[in-house]
C-alpha positions as CSV (number, residue, x, y, z in Angstrom):
1,M,-57.2,87.5,16.0
2,D,-59.9,85.3,14.2
3,T,-59.9,87.8,11.3
4,M,-56.2,88.1,10.9
5,S,-55.0,87.1,7.4
6,W,-51.7,86.4,5.8
7,D,-52.3,89.2,3.3
8,D,-52.3,91.6,6.2
9,L,-49.5,90.0,8.0
10,R,-47.2,90.5,5.0
11,I,-48.0,94.2,5.1
12,L,-46.5,94.3,8.6
13,L,-43.5,92.2,7.5
14,A,-42.9,94.7,4.6
15,V,-43.1,97.7,6.9
16,H,-40.7,96.0,9.3
17,R,-38.2,95.3,6.5
18,C,-38.6,98.6,4.6
19,G,-39.0,101.1,7.4
20,S,-41.9,103.1,6.0
21,L,-45.4,102.7,4.6
22,L,-44.2,104.3,1.3
23,A,-41.4,101.8,0.8
24,A,-43.5,98.9,2.0
25,G,-46.2,99.8,-0.5
26,R,-43.6,100.0,-3.3
27,A,-42.2,96.6,-2.4
28,L,-45.6,95.1,-2.5
29,G,-46.9,97.0,-5.5
30,M,-49.5,98.9,-3.5
31,S,-50.3,102.5,-2.9
32,T,-49.4,104.0,0.4
33,S,-53.1,104.6,1.3
34,T,-53.9,100.9,0.6
35,T,-50.9,99.8,2.7
36,G,-52.1,102.0,5.5
37,R,-55.7,100.7,5.4
38,R,-54.4,97.1,5.4
39,L,-52.2,97.8,8.4
40,D,-55.2,99.4,10.2
41,A,-57.2,96.2,9.5
42,L,-54.4,94.1,11.0
43,E,-54.2,96.3,14.1
44,A,-58.0,96.0,14.5
45,A,-57.8,92.2,14.3
46,A,-54.9,92.1,16.8
47,G,-56.7,94.4,19.2
48,Y,-53.7,96.6,19.9
49,P,-51.3,99.1,18.0
50,L,-48.5,97.5,16.0
51,V,-46.8,100.4,14.3
52,S,-46.1,104.0,15.5
53,R,-46.2,106.4,12.6
54,S,-44.6,109.8,12.2
55,Q,-43.2,112.1,9.6
56,A,-39.8,110.4,10.2
57,G,-41.1,107.0,9.2
58,T,-42.5,104.1,11.1
59,A,-41.4,102.0,14.1
60,L,-42.8,98.7,15.2
61,E,-44.1,98.4,18.8
62,P,-42.2,95.8,20.8
63,H,-45.1,93.3,20.9
64,A,-45.5,93.5,17.1
65,L,-42.2,91.5,16.7
66,R,-44.1,88.4,17.6
67,L,-46.3,88.8,14.6
68,V,-43.3,89.6,12.4
69,R,-41.8,86.3,13.4
70,L,-45.1,84.6,12.6
71,A,-45.2,86.3,9.2
72,E,-41.7,85.3,8.4
73,A,-42.5,81.7,9.3
74,L,-45.5,81.7,7.1
75,E,-43.5,83.3,4.3
76,Y,-40.8,80.7,4.5
77,G,-43.3,77.9,4.7
78,L,-45.4,79.0,1.8
79,D,-42.3,79.5,-0.3
80,A,-41.0,76.1,0.6
81,E,-44.4,74.6,-0.3
82,R,-44.2,76.3,-3.7
83,R,-40.7,74.9,-4.3
84,D,-41.6,71.4,-3.2
85,R,-45.0,71.2,-5.1
86,G,-44.0,72.8,-8.4
87,G,-45.6,70.0,-10.5
88,S,-43.4,69.1,-13.5
89,R,-40.9,71.7,-12.3
90,V,-39.5,72.1,-8.8
91,A,-37.4,74.9,-7.3
92,L,-34.3,74.6,-5.1
93,K,-33.0,77.4,-2.9
94,V,-29.3,77.2,-1.9
95,S,-27.6,79.6,0.6
96,V,-23.8,79.8,0.6
97,P,-21.1,82.2,1.8
98,D,-20.6,84.8,-0.9
99,G,-17.0,83.8,-1.6
100,T,-18.1,80.4,-2.7
101,V,-20.8,81.6,-5.1
102,Q,-18.9,81.2,-8.4
103,E,-17.7,77.6,-7.7
104,I,-21.1,76.5,-6.2
105,A,-22.8,77.9,-9.3
106,R,-20.6,75.7,-11.5
107,A,-21.4,72.7,-9.4
108,L,-25.2,73.3,-9.4
109,L,-25.2,74.1,-13.2
110,A,-23.5,70.7,-13.8
111,F,-26.2,69.1,-11.5
112,R,-28.9,70.7,-13.6
113,L,-27.7,68.8,-16.7
114,E,-29.1,65.7,-15.0
115,Y,-32.1,67.5,-13.4
116,P,-33.2,70.0,-16.0
117,N,-36.6,70.3,-14.3
118,V,-35.1,72.0,-11.2
119,D,-35.0,75.8,-11.1
120,I,-32.2,77.0,-8.8
121,E,-32.1,80.1,-6.7
122,L,-28.6,80.6,-5.3
123,W,-28.0,83.1,-2.5
124,G,-24.5,84.4,-1.9
125,D,-24.6,85.9,1.5
126,N,-22.5,85.7,4.7
127,R,-25.7,85.8,6.7
128,L,-26.9,82.3,7.8
129,A,-30.2,81.4,6.1
130,D,-32.7,79.8,8.6
131,L,-32.8,76.2,7.2
132,A,-34.9,75.0,10.1
133,R,-37.7,77.3,9.0
134,R,-37.0,76.5,5.2
135,E,-35.8,79.9,4.4
136,A,-33.5,77.9,2.1
137,D,-33.3,74.2,1.2
138,I,-29.6,73.7,1.4
139,G,-27.0,75.7,3.2
140,L,-23.2,75.9,3.1
141,R,-22.0,77.6,6.2
142,L,-19.1,78.3,8.5
143,A,-20.8,77.5,11.7
144,R,-22.5,74.3,13.0
145,S,-26.2,74.6,13.7
146,T,-27.8,73.8,17.1
147,S,-31.2,72.9,15.4
148,S,-32.6,69.4,16.0
149,V,-34.3,69.3,12.6
150,L,-31.3,69.6,10.3
151,V,-29.1,67.0,8.7
152,E,-25.6,68.5,8.8
153,K,-22.2,67.3,7.5
154,R,-18.8,68.8,7.8
155,V,-17.6,68.7,4.2
156,A,-14.4,70.7,4.2
157,T,-11.7,72.6,6.2
158,L,-10.8,76.0,4.9
159,R,-7.1,76.9,5.5
160,F,-6.2,80.6,5.7
161,G,-3.1,82.6,4.9
162,L,-2.0,86.2,4.5
163,Y,-2.0,87.6,0.9
164,A,-1.2,90.9,-0.7
165,S,-0.7,92.2,-4.3
166,A,2.7,92.0,-6.0
167,D,2.7,95.8,-6.0
168,Y,2.1,96.0,-2.2
169,V,4.8,93.5,-1.5
170,R,7.3,95.4,-3.8
171,R,6.6,98.7,-2.0
172,H,6.1,97.6,1.6
173,L,7.2,94.0,2.3
174,P,9.8,92.8,-0.2
175,S,10.9,89.9,2.2
176,R,7.4,88.4,1.8
177,R,7.5,87.7,5.5
178,L,5.7,89.5,8.3
179,Q,8.1,89.6,11.2
180,K,6.8,89.7,14.8
181,G,6.0,93.3,15.7
182,E,5.7,94.5,12.1
183,A,2.0,94.2,11.6
184,A,1.2,97.6,13.2
185,R,3.0,99.3,10.3
186,H,0.9,97.7,7.6
187,S,-2.6,98.2,6.3
188,F,-5.1,95.2,6.5
189,I,-8.3,94.4,4.9
190,G,-11.2,92.5,6.6
191,L,-14.8,91.7,6.9
192,D,-17.2,94.1,8.5
193,E,-17.7,94.2,12.3
194,R,-20.3,91.5,12.5
195,W,-17.7,88.9,11.5
196,Q,-14.7,89.9,13.5
197,G,-15.1,86.9,15.7
198,L,-14.2,84.5,12.9
199,P,-10.9,82.7,13.4
200,H,-9.1,84.5,10.5
201,E,-10.2,87.9,11.6
202,Q,-8.9,87.2,15.2
203,W,-5.7,85.8,13.7
204,M,-4.9,89.1,11.9
205,R,-5.4,91.1,15.2
206,A,-3.3,88.5,17.1
207,L,-0.5,89.2,14.7
208,G,-0.7,92.8,15.6
209,A,-2.9,94.3,12.9
210,E,-4.3,97.6,14.0
211,R,-5.1,99.6,10.8
212,F,-8.0,98.5,8.6
213,P,-8.6,101.1,6.0
214,F,-11.0,98.9,4.2
215,R,-13.7,96.5,5.5
216,C,-16.3,94.8,3.4
217,T,-19.3,92.4,3.8
218,S,-18.2,90.5,0.7
219,I,-15.1,88.5,0.0
220,L,-15.3,89.7,-3.6
221,G,-14.8,93.3,-2.4
222,I,-12.0,92.2,-0.2
223,L,-10.2,90.5,-3.0
224,E,-10.6,93.6,-5.2
225,A,-9.1,95.8,-2.5
226,V,-6.1,93.4,-2.1
227,R,-5.6,93.4,-5.9
228,Q,-5.5,97.2,-5.9
229,G,-2.8,97.2,-3.2
230,V,-4.8,98.6,-0.3
231,G,-3.3,96.2,2.1
232,I,-3.0,92.6,3.4
233,A,-5.9,90.2,4.0
234,A,-6.4,86.8,5.5
235,L,-7.8,84.7,2.7
236,V,-8.7,81.0,2.0
237,E,-5.5,79.6,0.5
238,Q,-7.3,78.6,-2.7
239,D,-8.8,82.1,-3.1
240,G,-5.4,83.7,-2.7
241,R,-3.8,81.4,-5.2
242,N,-6.6,81.7,-7.8
243,A,-6.4,85.5,-7.6
244,G,-2.7,85.5,-8.3
245,L,-1.8,87.2,-5.0
246,V,1.5,86.8,-3.1
247,R,1.5,84.7,0.0
248,I,2.9,86.4,3.1
249,E,4.8,84.1,5.5
250,T,4.1,84.5,9.2
251,S,5.6,83.1,12.4
252,T,2.2,81.9,13.4
253,P,0.4,79.6,11.0
254,G,-3.0,80.6,9.6
255,P,-6.1,79.2,11.2
256,T,-8.5,76.7,9.8
257,Q,-12.3,77.0,9.5
258,P,-14.7,74.1,9.2
259,L,-17.3,74.2,6.4
260,Y,-20.7,72.5,6.9
261,L,-23.3,71.4,4.5
262,A,-26.9,71.3,5.9
263,H,-30.5,70.7,4.9
264,H,-33.8,70.1,6.7
265,H,-34.3,66.4,7.7
266,E,-37.7,66.4,5.8
267,L,-35.7,66.8,2.5
268,R,-33.2,64.0,3.1
269,K,-35.0,61.5,0.8
270,V,-36.0,64.0,-1.9
271,P,-34.1,62.9,-5.0
272,H,-33.2,66.3,-6.4
273,V,-32.1,67.6,-3.0
274,R,-29.9,64.5,-2.4
275,A,-28.4,65.0,-5.9
276,A,-27.7,68.7,-5.3
277,V,-26.1,67.9,-1.9
278,A,-23.9,65.3,-3.6
279,A,-22.9,67.9,-6.3
280,I,-21.8,70.4,-3.7
281,E,-19.8,67.7,-1.8
282,R,-18.0,66.8,-5.1
283,W,-17.0,70.5,-5.5
284,C,-15.5,70.4,-2.0
285,R,-13.5,67.3,-2.9
286,Q,-12.3,68.7,-6.2
287,A,-11.5,72.1,-4.7
288,G,-9.0,70.3,-2.4
289,V,-10.0,72.2,0.7
290,G,-9.7,69.2,3.1
291,V,-12.8,67.1,3.1
292,A,-14.1,65.5,6.3
293,G,-16.9,63.1,6.8
294,A,-18.6,63.6,10.1
295,V,-22.4,63.6,9.6
296,R,-24.8,64.8,12.3
297,E,-28.6,64.9,12.3
298,G,-29.8,67.6,14.5
């Protein structure tokens, strides 16, 4: 273990993410033979096999996952150090649900007018970035964290309704109201299986939705499917209105979903982080999505 290096650990991390030595080498800009030799060196330093190799690809041994987690922590830490210690320029990484990317981008670009020395990296992904390990500096998310190192604030309440295209309504639901027992006759659009526990996904099924001919990991894909008349979707009210879709009335009101803004407590006094957080909070107020003010550290 004394001879283990970050350079070799990142080889293991790339193999874990890419699934083969060839793909890992390409990701790192190395030849397959060099990648293999570096992995051999890491296994020698660890004192036990880390990766099983075959013509079908590679697979990590169960005990290698501990080193993968270590490598990820080092990667996040080194990246955070680069962002925090950029000299005359600093970097800020922000992670938000993909459906909010456009509006958050506008908020952050306005913020940069006052902080032109800040380079922004905006991630639009429904996956929660690990803010506790500094995978990102600021996160906007749909779930409260349990970490004790985060400063977290509920900044909005998203309200959901059912929406469809004008063409779908004309052909299948001219009353613009989904009566009890009718949902099974209609097509619905939703997120992929990982997110079916979210309140608006459960609401569609509680209404009786059974047929989902289109699921997508991105709200942008869902909006496009609704526009093209594929079916009905549960959308944030603002998104449905902005897209020019038709609101479908229901006997059961749509659910609400809290929206939280979080960052690592070590960043709470960093001026550009505080300013970026304030810019995102202003977007929430201007968007009219129901701003709340409960702040929680940890």
